[in-house]
Every structure is written in structure tokens, then in C-alpha cells.
C-alpha positions in Angstrom: -4.7 -4.8 -54.4 -4.4 -1.6 -56.5 -2.9 -2.3 -59.9 0.8 -1.8 -60.1 1.9 1.6 -61.3 -1.4 3.2 -60.4 -1.5 6.3 -58.2 -3.0 6.3 -54.7 -6.8 5.9 -54.5 -8.6 9.3 -54.5 -10.4 8.5 -51.3 -7.3 7.4 -49.2 -6.2 10.8 -47.9 -9.8 11.6 -47.0 -10.2 8.4 -45.1 -7.0 9.0 -43.2 -8.3 12.4 -42.0 -11.7 10.9 -41.2 -10.1 8.2 -39.1 -8.0 10.6 -37.2 -11.0 12.8 -36.5 -13.0 9.8 -35.4 -10.3 8.7 -33.0 -10.1 12.2 -31.5 -13.8 12.2 -30.9 -13.9 8.7 -29.4 -15.4 7.1 -32.5 -18.7 8.8 -32.2 -19.5 8.6 -36.0 -19.7 12.4 -36.3 -16.5 13.2 -38.3 -18.6 13.0 -41.5 -21.9 14.9 -41.7 -24.6 12.2 -41.9 -22.3 9.5 -40.6 -19.3 7.6 -42.0 -21.5 5.0 -43.8 -22.3 7.6 -46.5 -18.6 8.0 -47.3 -18.1 4.2 -47.3 -21.1 3.7 -49.7 -19.6 6.3 -52.1 -16.3 4.5 -52.3 -17.3 0.9 -51.6 -16.2 -0.6 -54.8 -12.8 1.0 -54.9 -12.2 0.2 -51.2 -13.2 -3.4 -51.6 -10.7 -3.7 -54.5 -7.8 -2.7 -52.3 -8.6 -5.3 -49.6 -7.5 -8.9 -50.1 -10.2 -11.5 -49.8 -10.7 -13.4 -46.5 -11.5 -12.7 -42.9 -10.0 -9.3 -42.9 -12.0 -8.2 -46.0 -15.2 -9.2 -44.3 -14.3 -7.2 -41.2 -13.2 -4.1 -43.2 -16.1 -3.9 -45.7 -18.9 -6.2 -44.4 -20.4 -4.3 -41.5 -22.1 -0.8 -41.3 -19.9 1.5 -39.2 -23.0 3.0 -37.6 -23.9 -0.4 -36.1 -20.5 -1.0 -34.5 -19.6 -0.3 -30.8 -17.0 2.4 -30.2 -14.5 -0.4 -29.4 -15.3 -2.2 -32.7 -14.9 1.0 -34.6 -11.5 1.6 -32.9 -10.4 -1.9 -34.1 -11.8 -1.4 -37.5 -9.9 1.9 -37.8 -6.7 0.2 -36.9 -7.2 -2.4 -39.6 -7.8 0.3 -42.2 -4.8 2.3 -41.1 -2.7 -0.8 -41.8 -4.2 -1.1 -45.2 -3.6 2.6 -46.0 0.0 2.5 -44.8 1.0 -0.8 -46.4 -1.6 -1.6 -49.0 -2.3 -4.8 -47.1 -4.6 -5.6 -44.2 -2.9 -6.1 -40.9 -4.2 -7.3 -37.5 -4.5 -4.6 -35.0 -6.6 -4.1 -31.9 -6.8 -1.5 -29.1 -7.7 -1.5 -25.5 -11.3 -2.4 -24.7 -13.0 0.0 -22.3 -13.0 -0.8 -18.6 -16.3 -2.4 -17.6 -16.2 -1.5 -14.0 -13.9 0.7 -11.9 -12.3 -2.2 -10.0 -11.4 -3.9 -13.3 -10.2 -0.7 -15.0 -6.5 -1.1 -14.6 -6.4 -4.8 -15.5 -8.6 -4.3 -18.6 -6.6 -1.3 -19.7 -3.4 -3.3 -19.2 -4.5 -6.2 -21.4 -5.8 -3.9 -24.1 -2.7 -1.7 -24.2 -0.5 -4.8 -24.3 -2.4 -6.0 -27.4 -2.1 -2.6 -29.0 1.6 -2.6 -28.3 2.1 -5.8 -30.3 0.7 -4.0 -33.3 3.1 -1.1 -33.0 6.6 -1.1 -34.2 8.0 1.7 -32.0 11.1 3.3 -33.4 14.3 2.7 -31.5 17.1 5.3 -31.0 19.5 5.8 -33.9 22.3 3.3 -34.2 24.9 3.5 -31.5 22.6 5.6 -29.2 20.3 4.8 -26.3 17.6 6.7 -24.4 20.4 7.6 -21.9 22.1 9.7 -24.7 22.0 13.5 -24.1 19.0 15.4 -25.4 21.3 17.1 -27.9 21.0 13.9 -30.0 17.4 14.9 -30.8 16.8 16.9 -34.0 16.7 20.6 -33.4 17.9 20.4 -29.7 21.2 22.3 -29.5 23.4 23.2 -26.6 21.5 26.3 -25.6 18.2 24.4 -25.5 19.9 21.6 -23.6 21.0 24.1 -20.9 17.5 25.3 -20.5 16.1 21.7 -20.3 18.7 21.0 -17.6 16.9 23.5 -15.4 14.0 21.1 -15.6 16.3 18.2 -14.5 16.4 16.9 -18.1 19.8 15.9 -19.4 19.1 12.7 -21.3 16.3 11.5 -23.6 15.1 9.2 -20.8 14.8 12.3 -18.6 12.7 13.9 -21.3 10.4 10.9 -21.6 9.9 10.9 -17.8 9.2 14.7 -17.7 5.5 14.0 -17.3 2.8 16.7 -17.8 1.5 18.5 -14.7 -2.0 18.3 -16.2 -3.8 17.9 -19.6 -6.2 20.4 -21.2 -9.1 18.8 -23.0 -9.1 20.0 -26.6 -10.7 16.9 -28.0 -14.2 18.4 -28.2 -14.5 18.8 -32.0 -17.2 20.9 -33.6 -18.3 22.1 -37.0 -18.6 25.9 -37.6 -22.4 25.7 -37.5 -22.2 24.1 -34.0 -20.2 26.9 -32.3 -21.7 29.0 -29.5 -20.0 31.8 -27.4 -18.2 30.8 -24.2 -17.5 27.2 -25.1 -14.0 25.6 -25.5 -14.0 24.0 -28.9 -11.6 22.4 -31.4 -12.3 23.0 -35.1 -10.6 21.4 -38.2 -11.1 23.5 -41.3 -9.4 24.9 -44.4 -7.7 28.2 -44.5 -9.3 30.5 -47.1 -7.7 33.8 -46.3 -4.8 35.1 -44.2 -3.9 38.8 -43.7 -2.2 41.2 -41.3 -4.4 43.8 -39.6 -3.7 46.6 -37.2 -5.0 46.7 -33.7 -4.6 48.3 -30.3 -5.5 51.8 -29.1 -3.3 53.6 -31.6 -3.3 51.0 -34.3 0.3 50.0 -33.6 -0.3 46.4 -32.9 0.1 43.9 -35.8 -2.4 41.0 -35.7 -2.9 38.0 -37.9 -6.4 37.4 -39.1 -7.6 34.3 -40.9 -10.9 33.0 -42.4 -11.5 29.3 -41.8 -14.1 27.2 -43.5 -15.6 23.8 -43.3 -18.6 22.3 -45.1 -21.0 24.1 -42.6 -19.7 27.7 -42.7 -16.9 30.2 -42.2 -15.2 31.5 -39.0 -13.0 34.4 -38.3 -9.8 33.7 -36.2 -7.5 36.4 -34.9 -4.1 36.2 -33.2 -3.4 39.4 -31.4 0.2 40.7 -31.7 1.3 37.7 -33.7 2.1 39.1 -37.1 4.7 36.4 -37.8 1.9 33.8 -38.1 1.0 35.3 -41.5 4.3 33.6 -42.7 3.4 30.3 -41.1 -0.3 29.9 -41.8 -1.0 29.9 -45.6 -4.3 29.8 -47.6 -5.4 26.4 -48.9 -3.9 24.6 -45.9 -5.6 22.4 -43.4 -5.5 23.6 -39.8 -6.8 22.6 -36.4 -7.6 25.3 -33.9 -8.6 25.1 -30.2 -9.9 27.9 -28.0 -12.8 29.6 -26.4 -15.5 30.8 -28.8 -16.1 34.5 -28.5 -17.8 37.4 -30.3 -15.5 39.8 -32.1 -16.9 42.8 -33.9 -20.4 41.3 -34.0 -19.3 37.9 -35.3 -18.4 34.6 -33.8 -14.6 34.3 -33.6 -11.7 32.5 -31.9 -9.2 34.9 -30.3 -5.6 33.8 -30.2 -6.4 30.1 -30.2 -3.9 27.2 -30.1 -3.3 26.0 -33.7 -1.7 23.3 -35.6 -1.2 23.0 -39.4 -2.1 19.5 -40.3 0.4 17.7 -42.5 -0.7 14.6 -44.4 -0.6 11.6 -42.1 0.6 13.5 -39.0 -1.5 13.5 -35.9 -1.9 16.9 -34.2 0.0 17.3 -30.9 -1.2 20.8 -29.8 -4.9 20.6 -30.5 -7.7 18.1 -31.0 -6.8 15.8 -28.1 -5.9 15.9 -24.4 -3.0 18.3 -24.7 -0.2 18.0 -22.1 0.9 21.0 -20.0 4.5 20.7 -18.9 6.5 22.5 -16.3 8.4 25.3 -18.1 11.5 27.3 -17.6 12.8 30.6 -19.0 13.4 30.3 -22.8 11.2 27.1 -23.3 7.7 27.6 -24.5 5.0 24.9 -24.0 4.6 24.5 -27.8 8.4 24.0 -28.2 8.6 21.5 -25.3 5.6 19.5 -26.7 7.4 19.3 -30.1 10.6 18.0 -28.4 8.8 15.5 -26.3 6.7 14.3 -29.2 9.9 13.7 -31.2 11.3 11.6 -28.4 8.1 9.6 -28.1 7.9 8.9 -31.8 11.5 8.2 -32.5 13.1 7.0 -29.3 10.4 5.3 -27.1 11.3 1.9 -28.6 14.6 2.1 -26.7 12.9 2.0 -23.3 13.2 -1.4 -21.8 10.3 -3.1 -20.0 11.3 -3.1 -16.3 8.8 -5.6 -14.9 8.8 -9.4 -15.6 5.7 -10.5 -17.4 4.4 -12.5 -14.4 4.7 -9.6 -12.0 3.0 -7.2 -14.5 0.2 -9.7 -15.0 -0.4 -10.1 -11.2 -0.4 -6.3 -10.7 -2.7 -5.6 -13.7 -0.3 -3.1 -15.3 0.0 -1.9 -18.8 3.4 -2.2 -20.6 5.9 0.5 -19.8 6.2 2.0 -23.3 2.5 2.3 -23.6 2.3 3.9 -20.1 4.9 6.6 -21.1 3.1 7.3 -24.3 -0.4 7.5 -22.7 1.0 9.7 -19.8 2.0 12.3 -22.3 -0.6 12.0 -25.0 -3.5 9.8 -23.6 -6.3 8.6 -25.9 -8.7 9.3 -23.1 -8.8 9.9 -19.3 -9.2 6.2 -18.6 -6.0 5.4 -20.5 -4.2 8.2 -18.6 -5.3 6.8 -15.3 -4.0 3.3 -16.3 -0.7 4.9 -17.4 -0.4 6.9 -14.2 -1.0 3.7 -12.2 1.7 1.8 -14.0 4.3 4.6 -13.7 3.4 5.2 -10.0 3.8 1.5 -9.3 7.3 1.7 -10.9 8.2 4.6 -8.6 7.1 2.9 -5.4 8.3 -0.5 -6.5 11.8 0.8 -7.3 11.9 2.7 -4.0 11.0 -0.4 -2.1 13.7 -2.5 -3.9 16.3 0.1 -3.1 15.2 0.3 0.5 15.0 -3.4 1.0 18.2 -4.0 -0.9 20.0 -1.6 1.4 18.6 -3.2 4.5 19.6 -6.6 3.2 23.2 -5.5 2.5 23.5 -3.9 5.9 22.1 -6.9 7.8 24.5 -9.3 6.0 27.7 -7.4 5.5 28.1 -4.9 8.4 29.5 -5.9 11.7 28.2 -3.8 14.6 29.4 -3.0 18.2 27.7 -4.8 21.1 27.1 -2.1 23.8 26.5 -3.3 27.3 23.4 -2.1 29.2 25.1 -0.1 32.0 21.9 0.0 34.2 23.5 2.0 37.0 24.3 4.9 34.7 21.1 4.9 32.7 18.8 4.4 35.6 20.7 7.0 37.6 20.2 9.5 34.8 16.5 8.7 34.5 15.9 8.9 38.2 17.6 12.4 38.3 15.1 13.9 35.9 12.5 16.2 37.4 9.7 14.5 35.5 8.4 11.0 34.8 8.9 9.3 31.4 5.9 8.5 29.3 5.1 4.9 28.5 6.0 5.6 24.9 9.4 6.9 25.9 10.1 3.8 28.0 9.0 1.6 25.1 11.4 3.3 22.7 14.3 3.1 25.2 13.7 -0.6 25.5 13.7 -1.1 21.7 17.0 0.8 21.3 18.5 -1.1 24.2 17.8 -4.4 22.4 19.5 -3.1 19.2 22.6 -1.9 21.1 23.0 -5.1 23.1 22.7 -7.3 20.0 25.4 -5.4 18.2 25.2 -7.0 14.8 23.7 -5.9 12.5 24.2 -2.3 13.6 21.1 -0.5 14.7 19.4 1.6 11.9 16.4 3.0 13.7 14.0 6.0 13.1 12.8 7.6 16.3 9.8 9.7 15.5 7.7 11.9 17.8 6.3 15.3 17.4 7.8 18.5 18.9 7.9 18.3 22.7 7.4 14.5 22.9 10.8 13.9 24.6 13.0 12.3 21.8 16.1 13.9 23.2 15.7 12.1 26.5 15.4 8.8 24.8 18.5 9.5 22.6 20.5 10.7 25.6 19.8 7.5 27.5 21.4 5.5 24.7 24.3 8.0 24.4 25.1 7.8 28.1 25.0 4.0 27.9 27.4 4.1 25.0 29.8 6.5 26.8 29.7 4.3 30.0 30.7 1.3 27.9 33.8 3.1 26.7 32.6 4.3 23.3 31.8 7.6 21.7 28.5 9.1 20.4 27.7 12.0 18.0 24.6 14.1 17.4 24.3 15.9 14.0 21.7 18.7 13.7 20.8 20.7 10.5 21.5 24.2 11.9 23.8 25.8 14.4 20.9 27.0 16.5 19.4 23.5 16.7 22.9 22.1 17.6 23.2 24.7 20.4 19.7 23.9 21.5 20.6 20.2 21.8 23.8 21.0 23.8 21.7 23.2 26.1 19.0 20.5 26.5 21.6 17.8 27.2 23.3 20.2 29.8 19.9 20.8 31.4 19.0 17.1 31.5 22.4 16.1 32.9 22.3 19.0 35.4 20.6 16.8 38.0 23.4 14.3 38.0 26.6 14.5 40.1 28.9 17.5 39.9 28.4 18.9 36.4 31.1 21.3 35.1 30.1 23.4 32.1 31.3 26.1 29.7 29.4 27.3 26.6 31.0 24.5 24.4 32.1 21.8 26.8 30.3 19.9 29.6 31.7 17.3 32.1 29.5 15.3 34.4 31.1 13.2 37.2 29.0 10.1 38.0 29.3 8.1 41.1 29.0 4.8 39.1 31.9 5.7 36.8 35.6 6.3 37.6 35.8 9.1 35.0 33.6 11.9 33.9 31.3 11.9 30.8 32.4 14.7 28.5 30.1 16.5 26.0 31.3 19.0 23.3 29.6 21.4 20.9 31.2 21.9 17.4 29.7 24.1 14.7 30.9 26.1 11.8 31.1 29.2 14.1 33.3 27.5 16.7 36.5 29.5 17.2 39.6 27.9 15.8 41.2 27.3 19.2 38.1 25.6 20.6 37.8 23.5 17.4 41.4 22.3 17.8 40.7 21.4 21.4 37.5 19.5 20.6 38.9 17.6 17.6 42.0 16.6 19.6 39.8 15.4 22.5 37.6 13.5 20.0 40.5 11.9 18.3 42.2 10.6 21.5 38.9 9.4 22.9 38.6 11.9 25.7 35.3 13.3 24.3 32.4 11.0 24.9 29.7 12.9 23.0 30.1 15.4 20.2 27.1 17.6 19.2 27.3 19.7 16.1 26.3 20.5 12.5 27.8 19.5 9.2 31.1 20.4 10.8 31.1 16.9 12.3 31.6 15.3 8.9 34.3 17.7 7.7 37.9 16.6 7.2 39.9 16.7 10.4 37.1 15.4 12.7 37.7 11.8 13.9 35.8 9.8 16.5 37.7 6.5 16.5 35.4 4.9 19.1 32.2 6.1 17.6 29.5 3.5 18.4 26.3 5.6 18.1 25.5 8.3 15.5 22.3 10.3 16.0 21.0 12.5 13.2 18.2 14.9 14.1 15.5 15.9 11.6 16.5 13.2 9.3 14.7 14.4 6.2 16.9 17.5 6.2 20.0 15.3 5.7 20.8 13.4 2.5 21.8 9.7 2.4 25.5 10.6 1.8 25.6 13.0 4.8 24.3 10.3 7.1 26.8 7.8 5.7 29.6 10.3 6.2 28.6 10.6 9.9 28.7 6.8 10.2 32.2 6.8 8.7 33.7 9.0 11.4 34.5 5.9 13.4 36.7 2.9 12.7 33.8 0.5 12.9 30.2 0.7 11.7 28.3 2.6 14.4 24.7 2.2 15.3 22.5 4.9 13.8 19.5 6.6 15.4 17.6 9.0 13.2 15.2 11.4 14.9 12.3 13.2 13.2 9.6 15.6 14.6 7.5 15.2 11.5 4.7 12.6 12.3 4.6 10.2 9.4 1.7 7.8 8.8 2.6 4.1 9.2 2.0 3.4 5.5 4.4 6.1 4.4 7.0 5.1 7.0 7.1 1.6 5.6 7.4 3.0 2.1 10.0 5.7 2.6 11.9 4.2 5.5 11.7 0.5 4.9 15.4 0.2 5.6 14.8 1.5 9.1 13.3 0.0 12.2 10.8 2.5 13.6 10.2 3.6 17.2 7.3 6.0 17.8 6.7 8.3 20.7 3.0 8.7 20.3 2.1 10.5 23.5 3.0 13.9 24.9 4.2 14.5 28.5 1.5 15.2 31.0 0.5 18.8 31.4 1.5 19.9 27.9 -1.2 22.5 27.1 -2.8 22.5 23.6 -2.1 25.4 21.3 -5.4 27.2 20.6 -5.8 27.1 16.8 -8.2 29.2 14.6 -8.7 30.1 11.0 -9.2 33.8 10.7 -11.1 35.3 7.8 -9.6 38.1 5.8 -11.9 40.8 7.3 -10.6 39.9 10.7 -6.9 40.5 9.8 -6.7 43.8 11.8 -8.0 42.1 14.8 -5.4 39.4 14.5 -2.6 42.0 14.3 -4.1 43.7 17.4 -3.9 40.4 19.2 -0.2 40.0 18.3 0.5 43.5 19.6 -1.2 42.8 22.9 0.9 39.6 23.3 4.1 41.5 22.6 3.1 44.2 25.1 2.7 41.4 27.7 6.3 40.4 27.1 5.7 37.6 24.6 7.0 37.0 21.1 5.4 36.0 17.8 6.2 34.2 14.5 4.7 35.3 11.1 5.2 32.6 8.5 4.9 33.5 4.8 3.1 31.2 2.3 4.9 28.5 0.4 5.0 30.3 -3.0 6.8 27.6 -4.9 9.9 25.5 -5.2 12.0 28.7 -5.9 13.8 30.1 -2.9 14.2 33.3 -4.8 10.4 33.7 -5.0 9.9 32.7 -1.4 12.6 35.1 -0.2 10.9 37.9 -2.2 7.5 37.2 -0.6 9.0 37.1 2.9 10.9 40.3 2.3 7.8 42.1 1.1 5.8 40.8 4.1 8.6 41.9 6.4 8.7 45.4 4.9 4.9 45.8 5.0 4.7 44.7 8.7 7.7 46.8 9.8 6.6 50.0 8.1 2.8 49.9 8.2 1.6 47.4 10.9 4.2 47.2 13.7 6.6 50.2 13.1 7.1 50.5 16.9 8.2 46.9 17.4 11.4 45.0 16.6 11.1 42.6 13.7 13.5 40.1 12.1 13.5 38.4 8.7 14.4 34.8 7.9 14.4 33.0 4.5 16.2 30.4 2.6 18.4 32.7 0.5 20.2 33.9 3.6 23.6 32.4 4.4 23.7 29.8 7.2 25.6 32.4 9.4 22.9 35.1 8.9 20.1 32.6 9.5 21.6 31.5 12.8 22.3 35.1 13.8 18.6 36.1 13.3 17.3 32.9 15.1 19.7 33.6 18.0 18.5 37.2 18.3 14.9 36.0 18.4 15.7 33.2 20.9 17.5 35.7 23.1 14.5 38.1 23.1 16.1 40.9 21.0 13.2 40.6 18.5 9.5 40.8 19.1 8.3 39.2 15.8 10.1 36.9 13.4 8.9 37.0 9.8 10.0 33.7 8.1 9.5 31.3 5.3 9.2 27.6 6.0 12.9 27.4 7.0 11.7 28.1 10.6 9.9 24.7 10.6 13.0 23.2 12.1 15.6 24.6 14.4 14.3 27.1 16.9 12.8 26.6 20.4 11.7 29.8 22.0 9.7 29.3 25.2 8.6 32.9 25.3 7.0 32.8 21.8 3.2 32.4 22.2 1.8 33.3 18.7 2.2 31.6 15.4 0.5 33.4 12.5 0.6 31.5 9.2 -0.2 33.5 6.1 -1.6 31.5 3.1 -2.1 28.5 5.4 -4.0 26.7 2.7 -0.8 26.3 0.7 0.9 24.2 3.4 0.3 20.6 4.2 -1.1 19.6 7.6 2.1 18.0 8.6 4.0 21.3 8.1 1.3 23.4 9.7 1.5 21.2 12.8 5.3 21.6 12.7 4.9 25.4 12.7 2.4 25.2 15.5 4.8 23.1 17.5 7.2 26.1 17.6 5.0 27.8 20.2 3.5 26.4 23.4 6.9 25.4 24.7 6.8 27.6 27.8 4.4 28.3 30.7 2.2 30.8 28.8 -0.9 30.0 26.8 -0.1 29.9 23.1 -2.0 30.5 19.9 -1.9 29.5 16.2 -3.6 31.9 13.8 -4.3 30.5 10.3 -4.7 33.2 7.6 -6.2 32.2 4.3 -7.9 34.7 1.9 -9.5 32.3 -0.5 -9.3 28.7 0.7 -10.8 25.9 -1.4 -13.3 23.5 0.0 -10.5 20.9 0.6 -8.3 23.5 2.2 -11.2 24.5 4.6 -11.5 20.8 5.5 -7.8 20.6 6.2 -7.7 23.8 8.3 -10.8 22.7 10.2 -9.0 19.4 11.0 -6.0 21.4 12.3 -8.3 23.4 14.6 -9.8 20.2 16.1 -7.0 17.7 16.1 -3.8 18.2 18.1 -2.4 14.7 17.7 0.3 14.9 15.0 -0.1 11.3 13.9 -3.8 11.6 13.4 -3.2 14.8 11.5 -0.7 13.0 9.3 -3.2 10.4 8.4 -5.8 13.1 7.5 -3.2 15.0 5.5 -2.3 11.9 3.5 -5.9 11.2 2.7 -6.7 14.8 1.7 -3.6 16.0 -0.2 -3.5 13.2 -2.8 -0.5 13.4 -5.2 2.6 15.3 -4.4 5.3 15.5 -1.7 3.9 14.7 1.7 6.4 17.0 3.4 5.2 20.1 1.3 8.7 20.8 -0.2 11.3 18.6 -1.8 13.5 17.4 1.0 17.0 16.1 0.3 17.4 12.4 0.6 13.7 11.7 -0.4 12.7 10.6 -3.8 10.9 12.9 -6.2 7.6 11.0 -6.8 6.3 12.3 -10.1 3.3 10.0 -10.6 2.7 8.2 -7.3 -0.1 9.3 -5.1 0.9 8.6 -1.5 -2.8 8.2 -0.6 -3.2 5.2 -2.9 -2.8 2.6 -0.2 -3.6 -0.4 -2.4 -0.8 0.5 -4.8 1.6 1.1 -2.0 0.8 -2.3 -0.5 1.1 -4.0 -3.9 4.5 -2.4 -4.6 5.8 -3.4 -1.2 4.5 -7.0 -1.5 6.0 -7.5 -5.0 9.3 -5.9 -4.0 9.5 -8.3 -1.0 8.8 -11.3 -3.4 11.5 -10.2 -5.8 14.1 -9.7 -3.0 13.3 -13.1 -1.5 13.9 -14.8 -4.9 16.8 -12.6 -6.1 18.2 -10.3 -3.4 21.0 -8.9 -5.7 18.8 -8.7 -8.8 21.2 -10.9 -10.8 18.7 -13.0 -12.7 18.3 -12.2 -16.4 14.7 -11.2 -16.0 15.6 -8.6 -13.5 18.5 -7.0 -15.4 16.6 -3.9 -16.5 15.1 -3.7 -13.0 18.6 -3.7 -11.5 19.6 -0.9 -13.9 16.6 1.2 -12.9 17.3 0.7 -9.1 20.9 1.8 -9.7 19.7 4.9 -11.6 17.3 5.7 -8.7 19.8 5.4 -5.9 22.4 7.4 -7.9 19.8 10.2 -8.4 18.8 10.2 -4.7 22.5 10.3 -3.7 23.2 13.1 -6.1 20.3 15.1 -4.7 21.5 14.5 -1.2 25.1 15.4 -1.8 
């Protein structure tokens, strides 16, 4: 050991910097010109005197660095860091590299676990937890917290789980002598000179210019318009810079590179590594956000509890949670990032499965349902009155629903999925008629007024073939020979006149209304369905969990629930997202349904596409024009749609009647526009993705989708399903100016494949990470790290969740305590998003 009272060894700071550079370069022995062994030979005696005798001394000083493998060098560097920090050798090791792809996750898991044992991660300050508000972090005040809240970050935990959207590789270190124009490089050097210079056309711009130097040469660096950096970057300091090498005034230079002043013992966070790129909001810069996240990782990460029991984590081959969070933000290399992503993605899917299975378990054990008799005369009389034959898939689904209703307990909780035009309403109506004939009530909730009216009109049309229907525009009564009383159907929306609303709510409350169809108005105060036995929610992903629960609570007992969706969902995804539901699938279309001709049109053919739309309108038809999905912001999407509407109205179709529909409009205005289009008052409807659900216009024959490469196949298929509903040949025109190779593959699939479920499988395979539905839908989880195309991880998460629920369905065992807390946080978040 160093003698007491002596100063730090002269070589110690140099070795710290060398080790840091070696780590950033993957231990390639190039941090020192000529190799690290030259440095070690120079200071061998002094270094040996600092190391205690024994096994560790032999490992630290007994082997040439140049002859070690990268993994051995990593381990050697860890031992030396312990010596430099504590003046005593300490055991440390790091993850071995994955030998083969199929062993990668398991190997990374074991290695990272070993590394974690050698780290003492700091825990939150006394009395605080990672669920404390972000204002508990140094330098994060109320104004910054308000900005972070726009990124859904309120607590330190939220910040730790605000994962980067990508990483930029700034780990490619070079010496000055190795630089060439056009390359992205990172350089660590000393600052020789800093000055302010003028620039711009009139010399009004103030730039900061610096001369950097390493042992191989000098380099000019200039930051345009950033005069303030002259107060930050000082001569005789050590700095790391990353950027693209360029030629400036005849010399090699870096223009406005990323930079970081290197304090002693501090690892760089903005350069010299895989640098995270985070989602931003107004008033938060990427550099500032990295600083805040880095602080949380360094000083609070120790407060994150491991969620998974050791045996589960070992079976799944997953790295520890704290390591995964650290590596997701600041990975040592791409392999470590993938192992981290896999662990965090597993947590998302596993937690989702536990929530879903737990809910199903509670429903099956605690809720009493209502046994609804079969009523064959009524149901068969209805089906025989239809002017068409049911498909085999419709008959199968009716049989599945019949079994649930007859059993009674637990109450039915079923998803009925089938693409647009497959006949879901007929299947649901058969169940609703059976419910009414048994003396109970039914309800259908739709997301928009137009869709609610559409359901009412469809039900009226389907029941029109039965005995003596009597109808107004909000009330329908059908007198059936097999029943002594009529079956009564009402329509209730936000636009229903007060007098009609009073009439409908009174009829519903006294049991005189058998079926009530409506929007969110059904779950408002004052609406009661005391005999509610069957609740139907259409387009289920448009409704949150709480809204569906509110509909179920309209009755005095727990009703059966049938959820309909026109979005074809692959089986794997159905099991993952809707594991609490039984699933019925209408996977065939009625006979005679003509396919919608679909083509991708190149930009140079745009005028021809407009001409085709004009000809269709002149023949009496109508058309949709869908604007691209610009982003999550409805403001941006509304602006894009408005600009498209103005351009088409003024320049392309000034003689035609156009309408505009976007998400920033009020529900009343949206319904007004859709109603005008449906009634033929508009020739062309320009819309954002809000048109995906809620409008059925038999006269519409053209669907033009701008920026079609920005939508998922499931959404494109949904748009396409809005046309081809009538007797006329229909067309879908896919516009895309610069589609990628993957986008071209997806658009080609849409041209060839008209089966929504096959398209859904293709979409899942091609799209990779992200939200399968294309936009965040209320009631669905926000999967930050999970890739829904990763079938093996989905299967593993589902299998492990089932194992846990079998052993401990209420998650009360001590080893599941942190897991129970995480499931509670997840369900609270989903419920909050849905409310």
C-alpha cells in the first residue's frame, strides 16, 4: 500500500483516463499509442507497490495487457478501478460476450448479474423512494417538472423508465492524426485556446472557436452562434467532442460538435459512447434531459426493487432489473442494450399478462352472472327472416355466445372480432333478442353518434323482416308472434332532444325498453337499466377499461359483456392483450362481397389519380382522402388535414363539395360532417385517421390514402373497409412519395391480400416494435420496449404469468410483493389513461 501521508501516485489519474478510454473503445488496446503495456512498464514498480500480495496482485501485474482477451481486459480494468478508488484490490467482473445468438440473452444475464454484485448502487436520499416527485432531484424545479410532465414523467421512477427512442454511436474514438473528412468521430484532447470570432454574411454572428490538441496533432473546432461556450470551455481543460469531420477554411475541423468537459473520475454522458436520444418537449433540450436522467441513474437506481423472483429470472435468462435500466439508457455496447431491452420487454408483457389473468380470475370467482334461456323460437324466427344466409363463422360465434349466456356464471366476457362487413351486428343482435325474449335488457355502446345511429338503422333493417315493425327515428317496436309483447329498441346520444331523452330513460328505468343503443350518453348519470343482462361495446379499443365497467354497472346485477372489434388481431396478440376475454372470430366474409381494387400510385401519377376521383364523382359516387399520420399530436394532424383540405378545395377540386374531419373538432362538429357525407351532401371527405371507425357510406367508392407508408397494415385495411359497402365497384389508392423497402413490401401485401387476419399477421411481422394499432388507443398499454413480433418472448411471458397465477393468484407471497406493486401501478396507469 502507499505509505501513510503520501500524496496520490503520479500515474493514478492517467490510468483512470486510460481505463475509461479503453472501456469506451471496447478494450482494443489503442487508448495509448503503442499499447497500454508501454505505460505499465513505465510505472510497474510504483503500481506493484500499491497492490497487496496474493492472487489479485498476480492478476493485476503479472500478465501483459496485449495478450489478454477483451473480456479479460474488462475484468482487469474493474480490479484496477477498485484499487484506484479504495487503495485496495477488490473482486469485480463484467459480462462475458455472448458466444452465439441463441445464448446471448442468457450469457448477458449471468454476466450482468455478476457485475451488479460488484456495484453498490446509490439509493434515494433518506425518507424518499423512486416514486418521489422529480423535483427531489438536484436542479429540477417546478417549471422543469411541468415540462417533464408533458412526457408523462412525474416521479423519479417515470424518469428511469423514460427510455431512449434510439442511440447515436459516438464511441468511435480517434486521434487527431487519424481523422478524415466525412467520418463521425469522437476525440479526447486538451483545450489549448478558446476565442470568440465573428461569422455570418455581415459578420454579426458570434461563434466560439477552439484549438484542441492530443499527442498526434492539433484540430480546430468551431461552434456557430454559440458565443456563450467561451465562458464554459476554458484553456488547459480536458474535453471530449463528437461530430462529423469536415473541412473549414482549408483545414480539418469539427463544426458545432457535441462536447463534454471531462472532470476527474467522471464518465462522459454526451460523447464517447452510445449516446441516448430521448423524446423531447418544448423547453427541454436533449443535453439537459440526459443530465437529469444520468443523475437519477447514478443516485437513485439503487431504490428500484427487483420484480422477478430469482428462479423465474434464471429460467427466462434475464439480466437484473437495475442493470437493464442502466444499460437501456447508457449501454456498454449493442449486445448489452439488446439484453436490457429483452428484460424490460419481458417485464412489460409479463405484467400485462398478470393483470389480465388476475382480472379474469377475479371475475370467474367473485361475479355472479345471469342465466339467459335459449328462446329458440325468437332467435330462429329472426334468423329465418333475414334476406341472406349466415356464414359458417357467424353460426359458430352465435353458438359460442349461446353457451356463455345459458351458463350464466361466470358472466360472459367475450371479444367478437371480424373485419368490416363480416356480419358482427347480426351475431350480436341474435344474442340481444334472446336476452329481450327472456325478460332482460340489452345495451349497445358505440364511440360516435354516427356509429350509434348506424347501429340503430342496421338493427331496424335487420328486424324489418319480422312481424309488424313500428319505427320512428329514435324508437323501434317489433311485434313477434312468439312473444306476447313487443321488443322495443331505443337510440340515445348526446344530441337526443331533452324530451326524447326523458322518454327513453323512463322507459329504460321501468323495464319497458328492451335494447338501448347509444354513445357515452349510456353511462351518464340518470340512465338506468335495472334488468341489464347483456352489454355490447363496439370498437372496443376505442373505449377505456373504466368506460366498459361503467356500462356493466348500469344494471343491478353483473351483466354479460360482448365486445366487438373490426380490427383483425393476430392470435398471439389477442392472447397477450385480451387474455381476460374469450374470443370469437368471424373469419369469413358473406358470399358475393367484392374485393376493393387496391394499388400503390407513384408520385408522378398523382394527377391521374385526381382525375379518376373526379370521374367517380361525376358518375354520382363519393370519395375519401385520408391524410398521413403525422405523429401523436392531434394539433399537428389537424394542421396537416386542414392544409390538404384547402389545397384540394382551392386548386384540385374547386368545383366539388369537400368536407374536413379531424381529431381537434368537437364531437358535435365531427358527427355533423360525417352525417353530411353519409347523406350525400359532400362529394369528398378529407380526414385524418378518425374516419377509421364510425362511418358507413354505401355510395363511397374511392379511398385515397396519402402517406400510406406511415400507417400500419391493420389501419390501412380498416380505411379500405370504408368503401366497397354498396353495389358499385370500389377502389383504394395508396399514395406514398418516398416509401422505404419495408414500406413497399407492406403496401405490396395490401395490394395482394384482402383477408384482414392474414394482413394482421404480415403487419405484426413487418412492423416490429411499437403500437400495433398505429396510434395509442385508450385502454391499451403503452409498450415502450416490447416488440410485438417477438413471439418467443410473448410465449415466455404468458407461460411464466400462468405459472405464477397458479401458485399465487393474489400475489400475496413475500417473493411476489414487488411484483404485486408493479401490477397495481400498471392497472392504475391503464385505468387513468382510459378515464
